[in-house]
PyMOL CGO cylinders between C-alpha atoms (Angstrom):
from pymol import cmd
from pymol.cgo import CYLINDER

trace = [
    CYLINDER, -0.19, 0.14, 0.11, 1.31, 3.23, -0.74, 0.3, 1, 1, 1, 1, 1, 1,
    CYLINDER, 1.31, 3.23, -0.74, 1.97, 6.15, 1.76, 0.3, 1, 1, 1, 1, 1, 1,
    CYLINDER, 1.97, 6.15, 1.76, -0.77, 8.49, 0.36, 0.3, 1, 1, 1, 1, 1, 1,
    CYLINDER, -0.77, 8.49, 0.36, -3.14, 5.43, 0.60, 0.3, 1, 1, 1, 1, 1, 1,
    CYLINDER, -3.14, 5.43, 0.60, -2.44, 4.95, 4.16, 0.3, 1, 1, 1, 1, 1, 1,
    CYLINDER, -2.44, 4.95, 4.16, -2.44, 9.00, 4.55, 0.3, 1, 1, 1, 1, 1, 1,
    CYLINDER, -2.44, 9.00, 4.55, -6.17, 8.74, 3.73, 0.3, 1, 1, 1, 1, 1, 1,
    CYLINDER, -6.17, 8.74, 3.73, -7.02, 6.03, 5.87, 0.3, 1, 1, 1, 1, 1, 1,
    CYLINDER, -7.02, 6.03, 5.87, -6.15, 7.11, 9.05, 0.3, 1, 1, 1, 1, 1, 1,
    CYLINDER, -6.15, 7.11, 9.05, -8.62, 5.24, 11.33, 0.3, 1, 1, 1, 1, 1, 1,
    CYLINDER, -8.62, 5.24, 11.33, -7.38, 3.41, 14.25, 0.3, 1, 1, 1, 1, 1, 1,
    CYLINDER, -7.38, 3.41, 14.25, -9.70, 0.37, 16.09, 0.3, 1, 1, 1, 1, 1, 1,
    CYLINDER, -9.70, 0.37, 16.09, -8.37, -0.07, 19.85, 0.3, 1, 1, 1, 1, 1, 1,
    CYLINDER, -8.37, -0.07, 19.85, -10.82, -3.36, 20.83, 0.3, 1, 1, 1, 1, 1, 1,
    CYLINDER, -10.82, -3.36, 20.83, -9.67, -3.91, 24.57, 0.3, 1, 1, 1, 1, 1, 1,
    CYLINDER, -9.67, -3.91, 24.57, -7.20, -5.69, 25.60, 0.3, 1, 1, 1, 1, 1, 1,
    CYLINDER, -7.20, -5.69, 25.60, -7.94, -4.21, 29.11, 0.3, 1, 1, 1, 1, 1, 1,
    CYLINDER, -7.94, -4.21, 29.11, -4.76, -3.93, 31.08, 0.3, 1, 1, 1, 1, 1, 1,
    CYLINDER, -4.76, -3.93, 31.08, -2.95, -6.01, 28.06, 0.3, 1, 1, 1, 1, 1, 1,
    CYLINDER, -2.95, -6.01, 28.06, -4.52, -9.15, 28.80, 0.3, 1, 1, 1, 1, 1, 1,
    CYLINDER, -4.52, -9.15, 28.80, -5.24, -11.34, 25.49, 0.3, 1, 1, 1, 1, 1, 1,
    CYLINDER, -5.24, -11.34, 25.49, -6.46, -14.91, 24.95, 0.3, 1, 1, 1, 1, 1, 1,
    CYLINDER, -6.46, -14.91, 24.95, -5.73, -17.12, 22.07, 0.3, 1, 1, 1, 1, 1, 1,
    CYLINDER, -5.73, -17.12, 22.07, -9.09, -16.60, 20.86, 0.3, 1, 1, 1, 1, 1, 1,
    CYLINDER, -9.09, -16.60, 20.86, -9.01, -13.04, 21.09, 0.3, 1, 1, 1, 1, 1, 1,
    CYLINDER, -9.01, -13.04, 21.09, -5.72, -13.31, 19.12, 0.3, 1, 1, 1, 1, 1, 1,
    CYLINDER, -5.72, -13.31, 19.12, -7.30, -15.11, 16.67, 0.3, 1, 1, 1, 1, 1, 1,
    CYLINDER, -7.30, -15.11, 16.67, -10.30, -12.74, 15.81, 0.3, 1, 1, 1, 1, 1, 1,
    CYLINDER, -10.30, -12.74, 15.81, -7.97, -10.18, 15.42, 0.3, 1, 1, 1, 1, 1, 1,
    CYLINDER, -7.97, -10.18, 15.42, -5.76, -12.10, 13.03, 0.3, 1, 1, 1, 1, 1, 1,
    CYLINDER, -5.76, -12.10, 13.03, -8.69, -12.70, 10.90, 0.3, 1, 1, 1, 1, 1, 1,
    CYLINDER, -8.69, -12.70, 10.90, -10.34, -9.34, 10.89, 0.3, 1, 1, 1, 1, 1, 1,
    CYLINDER, -10.34, -9.34, 10.89, -6.32, -7.83, 10.05, 0.3, 1, 1, 1, 1, 1, 1,
    CYLINDER, -6.32, -7.83, 10.05, -6.39, -10.47, 6.79, 0.3, 1, 1, 1, 1, 1, 1,
    CYLINDER, -6.39, -10.47, 6.79, -9.70, -9.92, 5.61, 0.3, 1, 1, 1, 1, 1, 1,
    CYLINDER, -9.70, -9.92, 5.61, -9.72, -6.11, 5.52, 0.3, 1, 1, 1, 1, 1, 1,
    CYLINDER, -9.72, -6.11, 5.52, -5.66, -6.25, 4.41, 0.3, 1, 1, 1, 1, 1, 1,
    CYLINDER, -5.66, -6.25, 4.41, -5.12, -4.03, 7.58, 0.3, 1, 1, 1, 1, 1, 1,
    CYLINDER, -5.12, -4.03, 7.58, -1.24, -2.84, 7.17, 0.3, 1, 1, 1, 1, 1, 1,
    CYLINDER, -1.24, -2.84, 7.17, -0.60, -1.79, 10.66, 0.3, 1, 1, 1, 1, 1, 1,
    CYLINDER, -0.60, -1.79, 10.66, -1.08, -3.86, 14.07, 0.3, 1, 1, 1, 1, 1, 1,
    CYLINDER, -1.08, -3.86, 14.07, 0.47, -2.06, 16.96, 0.3, 1, 1, 1, 1, 1, 1,
    CYLINDER, 0.47, -2.06, 16.96, 0.58, -2.52, 20.92, 0.3, 1, 1, 1, 1, 1, 1,
    CYLINDER, 0.58, -2.52, 20.92, 0.01, 1.02, 22.20, 0.3, 1, 1, 1, 1, 1, 1,
    CYLINDER, 0.01, 1.02, 22.20, 1.46, 2.27, 25.83, 0.3, 1, 1, 1, 1, 1, 1,
    CYLINDER, 1.46, 2.27, 25.83, -1.60, 1.91, 27.15, 0.3, 1, 1, 1, 1, 1, 1,
    CYLINDER, -1.60, 1.91, 27.15, -1.45, -1.92, 26.91, 0.3, 1, 1, 1, 1, 1, 1,
    CYLINDER, -1.45, -1.92, 26.91, -3.99, -2.21, 24.09, 0.3, 1, 1, 1, 1, 1, 1,
    CYLINDER, -3.99, -2.21, 24.09, -4.27, -2.84, 20.41, 0.3, 1, 1, 1, 1, 1, 1,
    CYLINDER, -4.27, -2.84, 20.41, -4.10, -0.55, 17.41, 0.3, 1, 1, 1, 1, 1, 1,
    CYLINDER, -4.10, -0.55, 17.41, -5.69, -1.32, 13.95, 0.3, 1, 1, 1, 1, 1, 1,
    CYLINDER, -5.69, -1.32, 13.95, -4.76, 1.56, 11.45, 0.3, 1, 1, 1, 1, 1, 1,
    CYLINDER, -4.76, 1.56, 11.45, -4.81, 2.43, 8.03, 0.3, 1, 1, 1, 1, 1, 1,
    CYLINDER, -4.81, 2.43, 8.03, -8.14, 1.57, 7.07, 0.3, 1, 1, 1, 1, 1, 1,
    CYLINDER, -8.14, 1.57, 7.07, -11.56, 3.55, 6.21, 0.3, 1, 1, 1, 1, 1, 1,
    CYLINDER, -11.56, 3.55, 6.21, -14.29, 4.65, 8.92, 0.3, 1, 1, 1, 1, 1, 1,
    CYLINDER, -14.29, 4.65, 8.92, -16.62, 2.15, 6.77, 0.3, 1, 1, 1, 1, 1, 1,
    CYLINDER, -16.62, 2.15, 6.77, -14.17, -0.86, 7.49, 0.3, 1, 1, 1, 1, 1, 1,
    CYLINDER, -14.17, -0.86, 7.49, -13.52, 0.47, 11.02, 0.3, 1, 1, 1, 1, 1, 1,
    CYLINDER, -13.52, 0.47, 11.02, -17.54, -0.06, 11.68, 0.3, 1, 1, 1, 1, 1, 1,
    CYLINDER, -17.54, -0.06, 11.68, -17.29, -3.86, 10.02, 0.3, 1, 1, 1, 1, 1, 1,
    CYLINDER, -17.29, -3.86, 10.02, -14.42, -4.36, 12.16, 0.3, 1, 1, 1, 1, 1, 1,
    CYLINDER, -14.42, -4.36, 12.16, -16.10, -3.27, 15.65, 0.3, 1, 1, 1, 1, 1, 1,
    CYLINDER, -16.10, -3.27, 15.65, -19.05, -5.02, 14.65, 0.3, 1, 1, 1, 1, 1, 1,
    CYLINDER, -19.05, -5.02, 14.65, -17.34, -8.47, 14.11, 0.3, 1, 1, 1, 1, 1, 1,
    CYLINDER, -17.34, -8.47, 14.11, -15.26, -7.88, 17.47, 0.3, 1, 1, 1, 1, 1, 1,
    CYLINDER, -15.26, -7.88, 17.47, -19.00, -7.75, 18.95, 0.3, 1, 1, 1, 1, 1, 1,
    CYLINDER, -19.00, -7.75, 18.95, -18.62, -3.91, 19.60, 0.3, 1, 1, 1, 1, 1, 1,
    CYLINDER, -18.62, -3.91, 19.60, -21.15, -2.67, 16.97, 0.3, 1, 1, 1, 1, 1, 1,
    CYLINDER, -21.15, -2.67, 16.97, -20.89, 0.88, 18.17, 0.3, 1, 1, 1, 1, 1, 1,
    CYLINDER, -20.89, 0.88, 18.17, -17.16, 1.22, 18.43, 0.3, 1, 1, 1, 1, 1, 1,
    CYLINDER, -17.16, 1.22, 18.43, -14.80, 2.42, 21.40, 0.3, 1, 1, 1, 1, 1, 1,
    CYLINDER, -14.80, 2.42, 21.40, -16.92, 5.15, 23.35, 0.3, 1, 1, 1, 1, 1, 1,
    CYLINDER, -16.92, 5.15, 23.35, -14.11, 7.76, 24.87, 0.3, 1, 1, 1, 1, 1, 1,
    CYLINDER, -14.11, 7.76, 24.87, -15.56, 9.52, 27.57, 0.3, 1, 1, 1, 1, 1, 1,
    CYLINDER, -15.56, 9.52, 27.57, -13.62, 12.30, 29.73, 0.3, 1, 1, 1, 1, 1, 1,
    CYLINDER, -13.62, 12.30, 29.73, -12.16, 10.31, 32.56, 0.3, 1, 1, 1, 1, 1, 1,
    CYLINDER, -12.16, 10.31, 32.56, -10.42, 7.29, 33.32, 0.3, 1, 1, 1, 1, 1, 1,
    CYLINDER, -10.42, 7.29, 33.32, -8.42, 7.11, 29.73, 0.3, 1, 1, 1, 1, 1, 1,
    CYLINDER, -8.42, 7.11, 29.73, -6.74, 3.45, 30.66, 0.3, 1, 1, 1, 1, 1, 1,
    CYLINDER, -6.74, 3.45, 30.66, -5.31, 1.21, 33.61, 0.3, 1, 1, 1, 1, 1, 1,
    CYLINDER, -5.31, 1.21, 33.61, -1.96, -0.19, 33.03, 0.3, 1, 1, 1, 1, 1, 1,
    CYLINDER, -1.96, -0.19, 33.03, -0.65, -3.08, 34.87, 0.3, 1, 1, 1, 1, 1, 1,
    CYLINDER, -0.65, -3.08, 34.87, 1.92, -5.24, 35.37, 0.3, 1, 1, 1, 1, 1, 1,
    CYLINDER, 1.92, -5.24, 35.37, 1.61, -9.06, 35.92, 0.3, 1, 1, 1, 1, 1, 1,
    CYLINDER, 1.61, -9.06, 35.92, 1.99, -8.59, 39.56, 0.3, 1, 1, 1, 1, 1, 1,
    CYLINDER, 1.99, -8.59, 39.56, 2.43, -11.02, 42.30, 0.3, 1, 1, 1, 1, 1, 1,
    CYLINDER, 2.43, -11.02, 42.30, 1.16, -13.97, 40.46, 0.3, 1, 1, 1, 1, 1, 1,
    CYLINDER, 1.16, -13.97, 40.46, 2.98, -14.06, 37.41, 0.3, 1, 1, 1, 1, 1, 1,
    CYLINDER, 2.98, -14.06, 37.41, 6.08, -12.10, 38.05, 0.3, 1, 1, 1, 1, 1, 1,
    CYLINDER, 6.08, -12.10, 38.05, 9.12, -13.01, 40.56, 0.3, 1, 1, 1, 1, 1, 1,
    CYLINDER, 9.12, -13.01, 40.56, 9.57, -9.47, 41.71, 0.3, 1, 1, 1, 1, 1, 1,
    CYLINDER, 9.57, -9.47, 41.71, 5.72, -8.75, 42.34, 0.3, 1, 1, 1, 1, 1, 1,
    CYLINDER, 5.72, -8.75, 42.34, 5.02, -7.71, 45.77, 0.3, 1, 1, 1, 1, 1, 1,
    CYLINDER, 5.02, -7.71, 45.77, 1.28, -7.31, 45.07, 0.3, 1, 1, 1, 1, 1, 1,
    CYLINDER, 1.28, -7.31, 45.07, -1.55, -8.58, 42.91, 0.3, 1, 1, 1, 1, 1, 1,
    CYLINDER, -1.55, -8.58, 42.91, -1.71, -5.46, 40.25, 0.3, 1, 1, 1, 1, 1, 1,
    CYLINDER, -1.71, -5.46, 40.25, -3.97, -7.29, 37.94, 0.3, 1, 1, 1, 1, 1, 1,
    CYLINDER, -3.97, -7.29, 37.94, -6.70, -7.93, 40.93, 0.3, 1, 1, 1, 1, 1, 1,
    CYLINDER, -6.70, -7.93, 40.93, -6.48, -4.53, 41.74, 0.3, 1, 1, 1, 1, 1, 1,
    CYLINDER, -6.48, -4.53, 41.74, -7.10, -3.24, 38.50, 0.3, 1, 1, 1, 1, 1, 1,
    CYLINDER, -7.10, -3.24, 38.50, -10.01, -5.19, 37.93, 0.3, 1, 1, 1, 1, 1, 1,
    CYLINDER, -10.01, -5.19, 37.93, -11.49, -3.30, 41.00, 0.3, 1, 1, 1, 1, 1, 1,
    CYLINDER, -11.49, -3.30, 41.00, -10.26, 0.01, 39.91, 0.3, 1, 1, 1, 1, 1, 1,
    CYLINDER, -10.26, 0.01, 39.91, -11.74, 0.04, 36.67, 0.3, 1, 1, 1, 1, 1, 1,
    CYLINDER, -11.74, 0.04, 36.67, -15.15, -1.76, 38.10, 0.3, 1, 1, 1, 1, 1, 1,
    CYLINDER, -15.15, -1.76, 38.10, -15.16, 1.50, 40.41, 0.3, 1, 1, 1, 1, 1, 1,
    CYLINDER, -15.16, 1.50, 40.41, -13.91, 4.04, 38.30, 0.3, 1, 1, 1, 1, 1, 1,
    CYLINDER, -13.91, 4.04, 38.30, -13.62, 3.68, 34.81, 0.3, 1, 1, 1, 1, 1, 1,
    CYLINDER, -13.62, 3.68, 34.81, -17.20, 5.37, 34.39, 0.3, 1, 1, 1, 1, 1, 1,
    CYLINDER, -17.20, 5.37, 34.39, -16.90, 8.52, 36.57, 0.3, 1, 1, 1, 1, 1, 1,
    CYLINDER, -16.90, 8.52, 36.57, -16.89, 11.88, 34.44, 0.3, 1, 1, 1, 1, 1, 1,
    CYLINDER, -16.89, 11.88, 34.44, -13.66, 13.53, 35.55, 0.3, 1, 1, 1, 1, 1, 1,
    CYLINDER, -13.66, 13.53, 35.55, -12.60, 16.96, 34.32, 0.3, 1, 1, 1, 1, 1, 1,
    CYLINDER, -12.60, 16.96, 34.32, -9.96, 15.60, 32.05, 0.3, 1, 1, 1, 1, 1, 1,
    CYLINDER, -9.96, 15.60, 32.05, -8.50, 12.50, 30.76, 0.3, 1, 1, 1, 1, 1, 1,
    CYLINDER, -8.50, 12.50, 30.76, -6.93, 10.31, 33.70, 0.3, 1, 1, 1, 1, 1, 1,
    CYLINDER, -6.93, 10.31, 33.70, -3.97, 7.40, 33.30, 0.3, 1, 1, 1, 1, 1, 1,
    CYLINDER, -3.97, 7.40, 33.30, -3.59, 4.52, 35.93, 0.3, 1, 1, 1, 1, 1, 1,
    CYLINDER, -3.59, 4.52, 35.93, -0.58, 2.69, 36.24, 0.3, 1, 1, 1, 1, 1, 1,
    CYLINDER, -0.58, 2.69, 36.24, -0.34, -0.20, 38.86, 0.3, 1, 1, 1, 1, 1, 1,
    CYLINDER, -0.34, -0.20, 38.86, 2.63, -1.90, 39.19, 0.3, 1, 1, 1, 1, 1, 1,
    CYLINDER, 2.63, -1.90, 39.19, 3.33, -4.54, 41.63, 0.3, 1, 1, 1, 1, 1, 1,
    CYLINDER, 3.33, -4.54, 41.63, 6.72, -3.67, 43.09, 0.3, 1, 1, 1, 1, 1, 1,
    CYLINDER, 6.72, -3.67, 43.09, 8.98, -0.82, 43.74, 0.3, 1, 1, 1, 1, 1, 1,
    CYLINDER, 8.98, -0.82, 43.74, 10.64, -1.41, 40.03, 0.3, 1, 1, 1, 1, 1, 1,
    CYLINDER, 10.64, -1.41, 40.03, 7.26, 0.37, 38.63, 0.3, 1, 1, 1, 1, 1, 1,
    CYLINDER, 7.26, 0.37, 38.63, 7.28, -1.13, 35.60, 0.3, 1, 1, 1, 1, 1, 1,
    CYLINDER, 7.28, -1.13, 35.60, 4.33, 0.63, 34.72, 0.3, 1, 1, 1, 1, 1, 1,
    CYLINDER, 4.33, 0.63, 34.72, 5.66, 4.03, 35.60, 0.3, 1, 1, 1, 1, 1, 1,
    CYLINDER, 5.66, 4.03, 35.60, 3.09, 4.51, 38.59, 0.3, 1, 1, 1, 1, 1, 1,
    CYLINDER, 3.09, 4.51, 38.59, 4.73, 8.11, 39.82, 0.3, 1, 1, 1, 1, 1, 1,
    CYLINDER, 4.73, 8.11, 39.82, 4.02, 10.03, 36.40, 0.3, 1, 1, 1, 1, 1, 1,
    CYLINDER, 4.02, 10.03, 36.40, 0.54, 8.90, 36.00, 0.3, 1, 1, 1, 1, 1, 1,
    CYLINDER, 0.54, 8.90, 36.00, -2.64, 10.82, 37.06, 0.3, 1, 1, 1, 1, 1, 1,
    CYLINDER, -2.64, 10.82, 37.06, -3.02, 8.06, 39.55, 0.3, 1, 1, 1, 1, 1, 1,
    CYLINDER, -3.02, 8.06, 39.55, -0.22, 5.54, 40.14, 0.3, 1, 1, 1, 1, 1, 1,
    CYLINDER, -0.22, 5.54, 40.14, 0.23, 2.38, 42.63, 0.3, 1, 1, 1, 1, 1, 1,
    CYLINDER, 0.23, 2.38, 42.63, 2.80, 0.23, 43.20, 0.3, 1, 1, 1, 1, 1, 1,
    CYLINDER, 2.80, 0.23, 43.20, 3.30, -2.56, 45.86, 0.3, 1, 1, 1, 1, 1, 1,
    CYLINDER, 3.30, -2.56, 45.86, 6.04, -3.24, 48.37, 0.3, 1, 1, 1, 1, 1, 1,
    CYLINDER, 6.04, -3.24, 48.37, 5.79, -6.07, 51.19, 0.3, 1, 1, 1, 1, 1, 1,
    CYLINDER, 5.79, -6.07, 51.19, 3.77, -3.90, 53.37, 0.3, 1, 1, 1, 1, 1, 1,
    CYLINDER, 3.77, -3.90, 53.37, 1.23, -3.16, 51.08, 0.3, 1, 1, 1, 1, 1, 1,
    CYLINDER, 1.23, -3.16, 51.08, 0.33, -0.24, 48.47, 0.3, 1, 1, 1, 1, 1, 1,
    CYLINDER, 0.33, -0.24, 48.47, 1.62, 2.75, 47.83, 0.3, 1, 1, 1, 1, 1, 1,
    CYLINDER, 1.62, 2.75, 47.83, -0.52, 5.30, 45.93, 0.3, 1, 1, 1, 1, 1, 1,
    CYLINDER, -0.52, 5.30, 45.93, 0.73, 8.57, 43.79, 0.3, 1, 1, 1, 1, 1, 1,
    CYLINDER, 0.73, 8.57, 43.79, -1.47, 11.35, 42.80, 0.3, 1, 1, 1, 1, 1, 1,
    CYLINDER, -1.47, 11.35, 42.80, -0.54, 14.16, 39.92, 0.3, 1, 1, 1, 1, 1, 1,
    CYLINDER, -0.54, 14.16, 39.92, 2.01, 12.47, 38.09, 0.3, 1, 1, 1, 1, 1, 1,
    CYLINDER, 2.01, 12.47, 38.09, 2.48, 12.89, 34.05, 0.3, 1, 1, 1, 1, 1, 1,
    CYLINDER, 2.48, 12.89, 34.05, 4.92, 11.96, 31.70, 0.3, 1, 1, 1, 1, 1, 1,
    CYLINDER, 4.92, 11.96, 31.70, 4.91, 13.48, 28.36, 0.3, 1, 1, 1, 1, 1, 1,
    CYLINDER, 4.91, 13.48, 28.36, 6.25, 17.07, 27.35, 0.3, 1, 1, 1, 1, 1, 1,
    CYLINDER, 6.25, 17.07, 27.35, 5.93, 18.40, 30.75, 0.3, 1, 1, 1, 1, 1, 1,
    CYLINDER, 5.93, 18.40, 30.75, 6.68, 15.40, 33.41, 0.3, 1, 1, 1, 1, 1, 1,
    CYLINDER, 6.68, 15.40, 33.41, 5.97, 15.72, 36.86, 0.3, 1, 1, 1, 1, 1, 1,
    CYLINDER, 5.97, 15.72, 36.86, 6.81, 13.26, 39.57, 0.3, 1, 1, 1, 1, 1, 1,
    CYLINDER, 6.81, 13.26, 39.57, 3.53, 12.51, 41.18, 0.3, 1, 1, 1, 1, 1, 1,
    CYLINDER, 3.53, 12.51, 41.18, 3.06, 13.09, 45.05, 0.3, 1, 1, 1, 1, 1, 1,
    CYLINDER, 3.06, 13.09, 45.05, 2.83, 10.00, 47.44, 0.3, 1, 1, 1, 1, 1, 1,
    CYLINDER, 2.83, 10.00, 47.44, -0.61, 10.44, 49.27, 0.3, 1, 1, 1, 1, 1, 1,
    CYLINDER, -0.61, 10.44, 49.27, -0.62, 7.01, 51.04, 0.3, 1, 1, 1, 1, 1, 1,
    CYLINDER, -0.62, 7.01, 51.04, 1.26, 3.57, 52.00, 0.3, 1, 1, 1, 1, 1, 1,
    CYLINDER, 1.26, 3.57, 52.00, 0.79, 0.33, 53.54, 0.3, 1, 1, 1, 1, 1, 1,
    CYLINDER, 0.79, 0.33, 53.54, -2.37, 0.09, 52.21, 0.3, 1, 1, 1, 1, 1, 1,
    CYLINDER, -2.37, 0.09, 52.21, -4.80, -2.44, 51.57, 0.3, 1, 1, 1, 1, 1, 1,
    CYLINDER, -4.80, -2.44, 51.57, -6.66, -3.42, 48.34, 0.3, 1, 1, 1, 1, 1, 1,
    CYLINDER, -6.66, -3.42, 48.34, -9.77, -1.63, 49.87, 0.3, 1, 1, 1, 1, 1, 1,
    CYLINDER, -9.77, -1.63, 49.87, -7.84, 1.10, 51.41, 0.3, 1, 1, 1, 1, 1, 1,
    CYLINDER, -7.84, 1.10, 51.41, -6.48, 1.80, 47.60, 0.3, 1, 1, 1, 1, 1, 1,
    CYLINDER, -6.48, 1.80, 47.60, -9.92, 2.12, 46.60, 0.3, 1, 1, 1, 1, 1, 1,
    CYLINDER, -9.92, 2.12, 46.60, -11.11, 4.58, 49.04, 0.3, 1, 1, 1, 1, 1, 1,
    CYLINDER, -11.11, 4.58, 49.04, -8.30, 6.78, 48.61, 0.3, 1, 1, 1, 1, 1, 1,
    CYLINDER, -8.30, 6.78, 48.61, -8.58, 6.80, 45.04, 0.3, 1, 1, 1, 1, 1, 1,
    CYLINDER, -8.58, 6.80, 45.04, -12.08, 8.04, 45.38, 0.3, 1, 1, 1, 1, 1, 1,
    CYLINDER, -12.08, 8.04, 45.38, -11.27, 10.59, 47.28, 0.3, 1, 1, 1, 1, 1, 1,
    CYLINDER, -11.27, 10.59, 47.28, -8.46, 11.63, 44.95, 0.3, 1, 1, 1, 1, 1, 1,
    CYLINDER, -8.46, 11.63, 44.95, -10.37, 11.65, 41.87, 0.3, 1, 1, 1, 1, 1, 1,
    CYLINDER, -10.37, 11.65, 41.87, -13.15, 13.77, 44.23, 0.3, 1, 1, 1, 1, 1, 1,
    CYLINDER, -13.15, 13.77, 44.23, -10.69, 16.32, 44.59, 0.3, 1, 1, 1, 1, 1, 1,
    CYLINDER, -10.69, 16.32, 44.59, -9.78, 16.40, 41.21, 0.3, 1, 1, 1, 1, 1, 1,
    CYLINDER, -9.78, 16.40, 41.21, -13.19, 16.87, 40.14, 0.3, 1, 1, 1, 1, 1, 1,
    CYLINDER, -13.19, 16.87, 40.14, -13.96, 19.53, 42.43, 0.3, 1, 1, 1, 1, 1, 1,
    CYLINDER, -13.96, 19.53, 42.43, -10.57, 21.44, 41.67, 0.3, 1, 1, 1, 1, 1, 1,
    CYLINDER, -10.57, 21.44, 41.67, -9.43, 20.99, 38.51, 0.3, 1, 1, 1, 1, 1, 1,
    CYLINDER, -9.43, 20.99, 38.51, -10.14, 23.07, 35.26, 0.3, 1, 1, 1, 1, 1, 1,
    CYLINDER, -10.14, 23.07, 35.26, -12.06, 21.85, 32.30, 0.3, 1, 1, 1, 1, 1, 1,
    CYLINDER, -12.06, 21.85, 32.30, -9.22, 19.39, 30.50, 0.3, 1, 1, 1, 1, 1, 1,
    CYLINDER, -9.22, 19.39, 30.50, -6.53, 20.06, 33.42, 0.3, 1, 1, 1, 1, 1, 1,
    CYLINDER, -6.53, 20.06, 33.42, -4.73, 16.91, 34.04, 0.3, 1, 1, 1, 1, 1, 1,
    CYLINDER, -4.73, 16.91, 34.04, -4.11, 16.18, 37.59, 0.3, 1, 1, 1, 1, 1, 1,
    CYLINDER, -4.11, 16.18, 37.59, -0.23, 17.37, 36.98, 0.3, 1, 1, 1, 1, 1, 1,
    CYLINDER, -0.23, 17.37, 36.98, -1.24, 20.59, 36.37, 0.3, 1, 1, 1, 1, 1, 1,
    CYLINDER, -1.24, 20.59, 36.37, -3.71, 20.83, 39.26, 0.3, 1, 1, 1, 1, 1, 1,
    CYLINDER, -3.71, 20.83, 39.26, -0.71, 20.24, 41.63, 0.3, 1, 1, 1, 1, 1, 1,
    CYLINDER, -0.71, 20.24, 41.63, 1.30, 22.87, 39.92, 0.3, 1, 1, 1, 1, 1, 1,
    CYLINDER, 1.30, 22.87, 39.92, -0.94, 25.13, 41.11, 0.3, 1, 1, 1, 1, 1, 1,
    CYLINDER, -0.94, 25.13, 41.11, -1.89, 23.61, 44.23, 0.3, 1, 1, 1, 1, 1, 1,
    CYLINDER, -1.89, 23.61, 44.23, -0.28, 22.59, 47.09, 0.3, 1, 1, 1, 1, 1, 1,
    CYLINDER, -0.28, 22.59, 47.09, 0.25, 19.15, 49.01, 0.3, 1, 1, 1, 1, 1, 1,
    CYLINDER, 0.25, 19.15, 49.01, -0.76, 20.46, 52.02, 0.3, 1, 1, 1, 1, 1, 1,
    CYLINDER, -0.76, 20.46, 52.02, -4.41, 21.50, 50.54, 0.3, 1, 1, 1, 1, 1, 1,
    CYLINDER, -4.41, 21.50, 50.54, -4.48, 18.10, 48.94, 0.3, 1, 1, 1, 1, 1, 1,
    CYLINDER, -4.48, 18.10, 48.94, -3.82, 16.17, 52.04, 0.3, 1, 1, 1, 1, 1, 1,
    CYLINDER, -3.82, 16.17, 52.04, -6.31, 18.50, 54.00, 0.3, 1, 1, 1, 1, 1, 1,
    CYLINDER, -6.31, 18.50, 54.00, -8.66, 17.39, 51.90, 0.3, 1, 1, 1, 1, 1, 1,
    CYLINDER, -8.66, 17.39, 51.90, -8.37, 13.60, 51.67, 0.3, 1, 1, 1, 1, 1, 1,
    CYLINDER, -8.37, 13.60, 51.67, -8.59, 13.53, 55.47, 0.3, 1, 1, 1, 1, 1, 1,
    CYLINDER, -8.59, 13.53, 55.47, -11.57, 15.50, 55.82, 0.3, 1, 1, 1, 1, 1, 1,
]
cmd.load_cgo(trace, "trace")
């Protein structure tokens, strides 16, 4: 396919997977769709999802329908994605179960409207493979429990997030994250990410809010 053709066919499909988890059946469905519609590019994204690129909007609709999602992906302003490493069960360095916590976070917060897109990174140990310190909400595990980080950002204006909780259980993480998202919803301007919010806010104000 010529480059000019690709320029005209810039639609991407991002069908799952959640937290990078796939099954043989899922991969077979993707491979079949890619062959059927002569998709020129398949790519794992930084969000642990799969991009199917270089096709027309009509083809995009057909692919979504064949994958059992006829309306295509919905992108409300809120949790943009949840990254998670293999964690305690699947990695020798894991100290906490990042995949299980990721599922809990998704069930609790993924549909909540927020001022701007919000990225979540969950690392099962202090190596922080999911870069929890530079996510809007980051969590990483230690032998004593979870540490929660708020207000991180990567990209062109990086910011190391602030530690707002340590030695937490799964349920304590969910409660604290809920309070952090409440603070974000109340204090942030429209389309303002948590990193920018924290640049013009003080950690003391955040901590006071979390304790209220």
